[in-house]
LOKESE-891357 format. One line per 5 residues: their letters; for each residue x, y, z of N, C-alpha, C. Coordinates in pm, whole numbers, always signed. Atoms other than C-alpha are relative to their C-alpha. Layout:
BEGIN
A> X/Y/Z/X/Y/Z/X/Y/Z ~ ...
//
This chain:
BEGIN
MLVQE> +85/-118/+0/+0/+0/+0/+89/+124/+0 ~ -84/-118/+17/+137/+341/-98/+18/+78/+129 ~ -9/-76/-123/+55/+514/+229/+83/-74/+103 ~ -75/+79/-98/+191/+233/+445/+149/-2/-34 ~ -140/-4/+43/+510/+235/+240/+69/+126/+51
VINSY> -55/-126/-50/+563/+600/+335/+17/-7/+151 ~ -5/+5/-147/+482/+543/+703/+113/-91/+48 ~ -105/+94/-42/+717/+245/+727/+139/+60/-11 ~ -132/-61/+18/+1005/+460/+608/+41/+86/+120 ~ -29/-82/-117/+978/+659/+933/+27/-85/+125
GSRAR> -26/+86/-114/+1025/+358/+1158/-97/+25/+114 ~ +85/-17/-118/+895/+410/+1511/-52/+142/+17 ~ +43/-140/-15/+843/+783/+1458/-140/+26/-55 ~ +135/-17/+56/+514/+732/+1270/-72/-134/+6 ~ +80/+122/-12/+232/+482/+1297/-113/+2/-102
FVVED> +105/+14/+102/-6/+357/+1026/-122/-65/+64 ~ +123/+49/-60/-367/+308/+1140/-109/-3/-105 ~ +115/+12/+90/-665/+183/+939/-126/-4/+84 ~ +127/-3/-72/-1016/+266/+1060/-115/-33/-95 ~ +122/+29/+74/-1351/+132/+943/-76/+130/-18
LGASK> +68/-126/+29/-1534/+419/+773/-122/+20/+88 ~ +122/-13/-77/-1854/+347/+961/+24/+19/+149 ~ -29/-10/-143/-1677/+356/+1299/+110/+101/+29 ~ -109/-95/-17/-1423/+635/+1248/-53/+134/+51 ~ +42/-129/-56/-1474/+938/+1472/+57/+115/-83
LADRF> -59/-104/+84/-1238/+1139/+1252/-81/+19/-128 ~ +80/-10/+123/-1433/+1057/+937/-133/+68/+28 ~ +128/-60/-35/-1757/+1149/+1112/+15/+149/+28 ~ -22/-140/-34/-1613/+1476/+1242/+14/+87/-124 ~ -24/-78/+121/-1509/+1588/+896/-106/-22/-108
GVDKY> +105/+23/+98/-1819/+1461/+718/+43/-88/-115 ~ -46/+91/+105/-1629/+1199/+520/-92/-121/-4 ~ +93/+112/+10/-1877/+943/+391/+34/-95/-114 ~ -47/+91/+105/-1674/+768/+122/+142/-43/+33 ~ -133/+57/-20/-1344/+585/+91/+83/+28/-125
PAIFV> -81/-11/-120/-1050/+655/+97/+16/+145/+45 ~ -39/-130/-54/-953/+947/+320/+126/-21/+82 ~ -128/+12/-71/-611/+1013/+472/+13/+115/+100 ~ -22/-98/-106/-538/+1190/+799/+145/-6/+46 ~ -127/-7/-71/-210/+1305/+948/-33/+55/+137
DESLV> +55/-29/-132/-282/+1305/+1319/-149/+30/-17 ~ +143/-28/+11/-621/+1482/+1328/-30/+97/-113 ~ +22/-87/+115/-582/+1678/+1004/-34/-84/-122 ~ +38/+67/+123/-761/+1562/+691/+86/+55/-114 ~ -95/-47/+102/-501/+1578/+414/-33/-51/-140
ARPED> +43/+49/+132/-665/+1379/+130/-143/-51/+11 ~ +143/+35/-2/-1037/+1344/+58/-30/-109/-102 ~ +38/+100/+101/-1219/+1068/-131/-2/+57/-141 ~ +10/-63/+131/-1276/+1313/-417/+136/+29/-62 ~ -135/-18/+55/-899/+1350/-454/+45/-122/-79
FYAWG> -39/+124/+65/-882/+990/-576/-100/-48/-106 ~ +106/+46/+91/-1216/+927/-750/-102/+111/-16 ~ +94/-109/+28/-1472/+1157/-914/-134/-21/+68 ~ +127/+31/-65/-1772/+980/-755/-118/+62/-74 ~ +110/-52/+79/-1995/+1092/-1040/+1/+151/-19
GPETG> -10/-145/+14/-1887/+1457/-1011/+115/+39/-91 ~ -112/-45/+83/-1621/+1668/-1184/+132/-60/+47 ~ -129/+59/-34/-1272/+1519/-1197/+100/+110/+34 ~ -86/-110/-45/-1099/+1790/-997/+96/-41/+110 ~ -87/+45/-109/-918/+1578/-736/+147/+15/-34
KYLPW> -142/-29/+25/-549/+1651/-693/+82/-123/-36 ~ -74/+121/+39/-450/+1287/-753/-69/-74/-114 ~ +68/+59/+115/-673/+1223/-1054/+78/+27/-129 ~ +56/+134/-15/-650/+1021/-1261/+88/-88/+88 ~ -72/+75/-102/-552/+783/-982/+81/-115/-59
DKVEN> -74/+112/+57/-430/+510/-1216/+134/+41/-60 ~ -128/-48/+50/-138/+729/-1327/+107/-9/+109 ~ -106/+20/-99/+189/+642/-1154/+46/+134/+58 ~ -49/-129/-50/+292/+1008/-1130/-92/+59/+107 ~ +92/-51/-101/-21/+1092/-931/+13/-78/+131
RRKLQ> -21/+80/-121/+41/+807/-688/+129/+41/+71 ~ -126/-48/-59/+396/+928/-638/-18/+139/+61 ~ +28/-134/-55/+265/+1281/-584/-63/-13/+137 ~ +59/+22/-132/+52/+1151/-298/+109/-33/+101 ~ -106/+36/-93/+357/+993/-139/+89/+119/+34
TDLRR> -81/-119/-24/+559/+1313/-180/-71/+97/+94 ~ +77/-91/-85/+282/+1524/-27/-8/-54/+142 ~ +14/+60/-133/+240/+1280/+260/+131/+11/+78 ~ -130/-15/-68/+613/+1281/+340/+21/+144/+48 ~ -16/-140/-37/+612/+1660/+342/-81/+33/+124
MIDIR> +85/-31/-114/+321/+1677/+586/+44/-73/+126 ~ -50/+72/-117/+464/+1410/+815/+125/+69/+54 ~ -120/-72/-42/+795/+1597/+823/-37/+126/+78 ~ +45/-120/-71/+608/+1911/+927/-44/-34/+141 ~ +48/+38/-132/+437/+1731/+1215/+113/-46/+90
LSGGE> -111/+50/-82/+756/+1560/+1332/+92/+114/+45 ~ -83/-115/-38/+930/+1898/+1342/-76/+96/+92 ~ +78/-81/-93/+653/+2039/+1563/-95/+96/-66 ~ +88/-91/+71/+459/+2222/+1294/-142/-50/-8 ~ +139/+34/+17/+87/+2221/+1219/-30/-25/-148
VASLQ> +41/+32/+136/-65/+2063/+909/-142/+50/-21 ~ +133/-54/+28/-358/+2251/+758/-94/-113/-41 ~ +97/+106/+27/-672/+2041/+738/-95/+43/-111 ~ +101/-24/+101/-900/+2014/+437/-138/-7/+65 ~ +137/+4/-48/-1273/+2058/+483/-88/-75/-99
VTRSA> +98/+70/+84/-1555/+1843/+352/-137/+52/+39 ~ +134/-48/-26/-1901/+1991/+319/-98/-114/-19 ~ +95/+111/+6/-2161/+1730/+400/-140/+54/-22 ~ +138/-36/+26/-2500/+1780/+244/-91/-109/+57 ~ +94/+99/-51/-2810/+1606/+367/-5/-119/-94
PADRF> -8/+115/+90/-2778/+1251/+233/-137/-36/-60 ~ +122/+44/+66/-3038/+1153/-23/-6/-152/+4 ~ +15/+144/+2/-3180/+804/-19/+61/-57/-128 ~ -59/+66/+116/-2985/+574/-249/-53/-142/-9 ~ +55/+134/+22/-3115/+256/-403/+94/-79/-90
LPDTH> -76/+85/+91/-2956/-39/-575/-38/+35/-143 ~ +31/-41/+138/-2928/+44/-946/-87/-104/-70 ~ +84/+91/+79/-3182/-102/-1186/+81/-47/-120 ~ -95/+44/+102/-2901/-267/-1379/-19/-148/-30 ~ +7/+141/+39/-2923/-590/-1574/+136/-67/+18
VVDLK> -123/+78/-15/-2665/-851/-1480/-29/-144/-42 ~ +10/+141/+39/-2599/-1208/-1592/+94/-79/+90 ~ -88/+77/-89/-2468/-1464/-1343/+74/-107/-79 ~ -84/+99/+68/-2222/-1743/-1421/-80/-115/-59 ~ +85/+106/+54/-2510/-1979/-1490/-81/+47/-120
GNKLT> +71/-55/+115/-2642/-1749/-1762/-136/+59/+32 ~ +130/-56/-40/-2942/-1627/-1563/+5/+153/+1 ~ +8/-146/+2/-3043/-1266/-1628/-88/+48/+115 ~ +80/-54/-108/-3170/-1055/-1342/+33/+147/+19 ~ -26/-137/-42/-3199/-703/-1210/-8/+4/+152
FQQLR> +7/-12/-146/-3157/-584/-854/-143/+25/+45 ~ +140/-22/-35/-3520/-478/-860/-73/-132/+20 ~ +64/+131/-15/-3616/-844/-900/+33/-65/+133 ~ -41/+59/-127/-3438/-921/-573/-70/+64/+120 ~ +71/-65/-110/-3660/-690/-369/-96/-97/+67
GKPVL> +82/+92/-81/-3866/-851/-96/+81/-56/+115 ~ -93/+40/-105/-3559/-949/+106/+119/+98/-5 ~ -122/-79/+6/-3246/-757/+206/+95/-56/-105 ~ -96/+40/+102/-2973/-766/-56/+140/+41/+45 ~ -140/-27/-32/-2600/-793/+13/+82/-19/-127
VEFWA> -83/+5/+120/-2365/-712/-274/+147/+9/+42 ~ -143/-3/-30/-1997/-801/-241/+78/+20/-130 ~ -97/-17/+108/-1738/-662/-481/+129/-67/+45 ~ -112/+82/-43/-1450/-908/-472/+93/-28/-118 ~ -95/+40/+103/-1145/-1028/-662/+68/-129/+44
TWCPP> -59/+131/-31/-976/-1366/-684/+133/+11/+71 ~ -133/-18/-59/-641/-1223/-568/-5/+70/+135 ~ +19/-76/-124/-786/-1057/-256/-34/-95/+114 ~ +26/+95/-110/-752/-1277/+58/-122/+35/+86 ~ +119/-31/-81/-1011/-1083/+266/-130/-26/-77
CLSTM> +119/+29/+81/-1256/-1116/-24/-34/-148/+5 ~ +22/+144/+1/-1209/-1492/-32/-51/-48/+136 ~ +49/+34/-133/-1260/-1511/+343/-149/+29/+11 ~ +140/-37/-5/-1590/-1331/+306/-84/-90/-91 ~ +73/+91/+89/-1691/-1551/+12/-36/-130/+72
GWLKH> +27/+119/-78/-1660/-1852/+241/-101/+25/+111 ~ +91/-35/-110/-1843/-1675/+524/-144/+14/-46 ~ +136/-20/+52/-2145/-1606/+300/-89/-123/+23 ~ +78/+122/-21/-2250/-1969/+351/-69/-3/+136 ~ +62/-5/-132/-2337/-1880/+711/-130/+80/-1
LDPNS> +121/-80/+6/-2613/-1645/+597/-118/-85/-46 ~ +121/+74/+34/-2969/-1773/+569/-52/+47/-136 ~ +47/-43/+133/-3066/-1767/+197/-147/+37/-4 ~ +140/-39/-7/-3429/-1734/+302/-20/+140/+56 ~ +9/-132/-64/-3349/-1405/+475/+73/+109/-76
VNVVA> -79/-101/+71/-3109/-1231/+237/+40/-53/-137 ~ -53/+31/+133/-3021/-1229/-133/+143/+52/-8 ~ -141/-38/+9/-2647/-1222/-199/+45/-3/-145 ~ -58/-9/+134/-2479/-1107/-519/+149/+31/+17 ~ -145/-19/-9/-2101/-1143/-549/+52/+43/-137
VAVDS> -43/-59/+126/-1954/-919/-818/+152/-10/-11 ~ -144/+19/+19/-1611/-1029/-942/+57/+113/-85 ~ -64/-109/+74/-1381/-747/-1055/+149/-31/-16 ~ -145/+9/+23/-1030/-735/-1202/+52/-143/+15 ~ -37/+142/-14/-1017/-1115/-1222/-24/-74/-130
QPKDI> +13/+79/+122/-973/-1370/-1498/-112/-104/+16 ~ +111/+97/-10/-1271/-1597/-1580/+42/-135/+55 ~ -43/+131/-49/-1071/-1915/-1517/+26/+3/+150 ~ -27/-13/-143/-967/-1786/-1174/-131/+13/+78 ~ +131/-11/-64/-1326/-1692/-1090/-64/-137/+11
DAVVA> +59/+135/-1/-1444/-2041/-1186/+67/-87/+106 ~ -72/+82/-98/-1173/-2196/-968/-40/+35/+143 ~ +41/-44/-134/-1268/-1989/-663/-141/-49/+31 ~ +139/+41/-23/-1638/-2063/-706/-8/-152/+22 ~ +1/+144/-16/-1569/-2436/-745/+54/-42/+136
KLQPA> -61/+35/-129/-1356/-2440/-431/-86/+44/+118 ~ +70/-55/-116/-1561/-2218/-200/-151/-22/-4 ~ +143/+18/+17/-1910/-2274/-341/-80/+101/+84 ~ +68/-102/-81/-2036/-1944/-200/-150/+1/-24 ~ +147/-9/+9/-2406/-1900/-129/-36/+137/-57
ARIVI> +22/-130/+62/-2438/-1615/-377/-15/-16/-151 ~ +1/-10/+145/-2520/-1526/-734/+132/+66/-41 ~ -130/-52/+41/-2182/-1473/-901/-15/+69/-135 ~ +7/-75/+126/-2167/-1203/-1167/+135/+67/-25 ~ -124/-69/+38/-1885/-1032/-1357/-24/+150/+6
GSPEL> +14/-144/-16/-1831/-666/-1274/+37/+75/-126 ~ -23/-78/+121/-1868/-490/-1608/+26/+146/+36 ~ -21/-144/-28/-1760/-124/-1633/-131/+71/+32 ~ +129/-64/-24/-2129/-26/-1646/-52/-32/+140 ~ +47/+38/-133/-2212/-221/-1331/+82/+69/+108
RAAFD> -85/-66/-99/-1915/-82/-1142/-32/+149/+9 ~ +33/-142/+1/-2002/+273/-1248/-132/+26/+72 ~ +130/-16/-65/-2357/+222/-1123/+12/-2/+153 ~ -27/+3/-144/-2209/+158/-776/+110/+99/+39 ~ -101/-102/-28/-1973/+461/-792/+140/-58/+16
GPPAV> -136/+54/-7/-1662/+254/-847/-1/-152/+3 ~ -47/-61/-124/-1621/+104/-600/+152/+10/-2 ~ -143/-26/+10/-1266/+220/-523/+90/-113/+46 ~ -88/+105/-56/-1141/-94/-347/-81/-126/+24 ~ +63/+126/-39/-1214/-457/-270/+64/-46/+130
PTMVL> +143/+21/+15/-1371/-589/-69/-81/+124/+33 ~ +101/-99/-36/-1665/-349/-69/-133/-74/+7 ~ +128/+68/-22/-1998/-470/+69/-110/+106/+5 ~ +113/-93/+5/-2324/-291/-11/-123/-73/+52 ~ +117/+63/-61/-2625/-373/+206/-123/+87/-25
ADSKG> +126/-70/+27/-2978/-277/+99/-114/-71/+71 ~ +115/+61/-64/-3312/-333/+265/-90/-68/-103 ~ +87/+78/+88/-3604/-527/+117/-62/+82/-112 ~ +51/-88/+105/-3709/-224/-88/+111/+50/-92 ~ -112/-40/+84/-3364/-183/-242/+72/+123/+47
KIVRI> -67/-119/-53/-3266/+117/-30/+132/-39/+65 ~ -132/+29/-56/-2894/+114/+51/+6/+56/+142 ~ -3/-41/-140/-2857/+124/+428/+141/+14/+55 ~ -139/-13/-47/-2483/+81/+468/+95/-57/-104 ~ -106/+50/+86/-2164/+36/+269/+122/-28/+88
FYGAP> -117/+40/-78/-1869/-151/+420/+122/+1/-93 ~ -122/-8/+80/-1526/-63/+281/+113/-75/+70 ~ -114/+69/-58/-1224/-284/+334/-42/-120/+82 ~ +24/+123/-75/-1196/-575/+573/+46/+12/+144 ~ -33/-5/-142/-1184/-472/+939/-33/-133/+67
ANLHA> +16/+129/-68/-1174/-757/+1189/-145/-32/+33 ~ +139/+22/-39/-1540/-707/+1282/-96/+9/-118 ~ +84/-19/+119/-1670/-690/+922/-122/-93/+1 ~ +110/+97/+8/-1878/-1008/+931/-100/+21/+113 ~ +89/-24/-114/-2017/-933/+1277/-85/+125/-24
EIEKE> +74/-123/+27/-2116/-582/+1166/-109/-23/-103 ~ +102/+30/+103/-2296/-714/+858/-116/-77/+63 ~ +106/+77/-65/-2485/-968/+1069/-86/+87/+90 ~ +74/-92/-87/-2581/-695/+1315/-96/+87/-80 ~ +85/-84/+83/-2714/-474/+1036/-116/-80/-60
LKKL> +105/+84/+58/-2907/-764/+880/-112/-25/+102 ~ +102/+24/-101/-3088/-824/+1210/-96/+118/+14 ~ +85/-120/-10/-3224/-469/+1192/-101/+7/-115 ~ +82/-12/+121/-3382/-527/+850/-116/-101/-3
//
């Protein structure tokens, strides 16, 4: 990880911490409701919009994020700000303006699962829906794929969207883990309908009417427990 690479270069003088977006007091304080965001101590130094457009104008300072020079720019900026803090200086914090969140629903997008069945997310209404964006090379994703078998299929519909993975590798994972989910390939159109997502694993939970109630980014230790807790509320 680019940020961790920078932090490790400082040895014991700096510490790298990952927080779950839904449980981060810093993210809540600054109105950050997407992933990723970077803080140096309690100063917000990089916003989600700096890495991804999220359906808006591409004005972020590290866009396009897939360019190596922009990733190196992030590392350079981060080193500069850490040096300022270690020398006793203050790092200016960015601000995020949070507007009243509008209700969001699962997109009415057509998908085709590995068995050739066509469906839309609207057809899955009537039960909560859990959508996992995963990749064959992502260990936390594979852990969650196995965990899905613990969910009651009569209580929740699960769709596992494979991204950045080869078809033969997807088939191998499905054959080995046999997840209790509809497996679909993450086309560019499907990914765009979900605003990216910027990283895997990303879990999107919607209620029985298709309203998105929570998005889980990354793989904190309590991910599965948090999903189960949210499902009990629906």
